[in-house]
C-alpha positions, 0 to 999 in steps of 0.5 A: 168603052169606046169614046172619042171627042170631036175635033174643032180645028178652028178652036185649037190654036186659041185654046193651046195659046191660052194654056201657054202651049202646054198641051194640044187640044181637040178644040172642044169648048167647055159648054160643049164638053159639059154636054158630052160629059153628061151624056157619057156619064149615063153609060159610065155610071153603069160600070163597076167602080174598077172599070170606071177607074180603068176608063179614067186612066185610059182617058187621062193617058190620051194626048189632047187636053180635053180628055184629061178634063173628061177623066177628072169629071168622071172621077168627080161624078164617081167619088161616092164609090171610091175607097181610100185605096182608090183615092191613093190611085187617083193621086198618082194621076194628079201629077201627070200632065200637070198644070193649074187647070188640072190641079184645080179640077182635081181639087174638086174631086178630093174636096168632094171626097173629104166632104163625104168622108171628113174623117179623112182630113188626116189622110189629105194632110199627110199627102198634100200639106207639106208635099214636095210638089207645090201643086199638091200643096195648092190642092191642100190650100184650096181644098175647101173653097166650096165648104163655107160654114163647114170649113175645117178652119184648123186644116185651112190654117195649117195648109196656109201656114205651111206655105206662107213664105213660099215664093211661088205664084200659084201658091200665093194665089191659092192662099189669097183665093182660099182666104177671100173665099172663106171671108164670105162666110167668116170675115172676122176670122180672115181679117184676124188671120191676116193681121196676125200673120205676115202674108205676102202683099199679093196674098193679102190683097187677094185675101181682103178683096171681099172684105174691102168691098163690104165697106160697112164691115171694113169700117167697123173692124178698122174702128174696133182695132183703133179703140 
């Protein structure tokens, strides 16, 4: 399938700088890219899954960063068709051209797959929790950001505890992010988890942001602890 993104030279330098010069850019800003992705999907969804996978690989191999974004979006939109072997194959792309932006985009793909196939949590644990590469562990920690009441709490706890002492900014940020997000659903659990485990100051501060903003809950919980 022929596909080319437009080039906007006036945006390239700023986008490259934002990503700390890790990648070159076409200069396509996110709102414009989303429109392109929606239009592209109308053609991609007509293809057999094997051809979609091949198209994703082709896009991902291209030199400018927006092509990786588009490839991941196509993988996300196709996720209902993927088999475990396909997810294994996508996993090989995750650590190519890796940085926080692609990792957090891939997290949505694997998160949606788990939402559709919760029986595959063990597969995710095997490949992500305790992985040698910390970027994969970041995916494990943040995998359920949009799950809320459907969060597999045992998995969340296992993923966090596996990295609780890891001295890596992107891991500690992920721990705080995951706990803060789940505190919207279950502040009691998050507060108890923070009290029972020795988080870094940074992760703890991030984890408790929403709870501390909820002054009524925070006062109630603090009073309960003191009695």
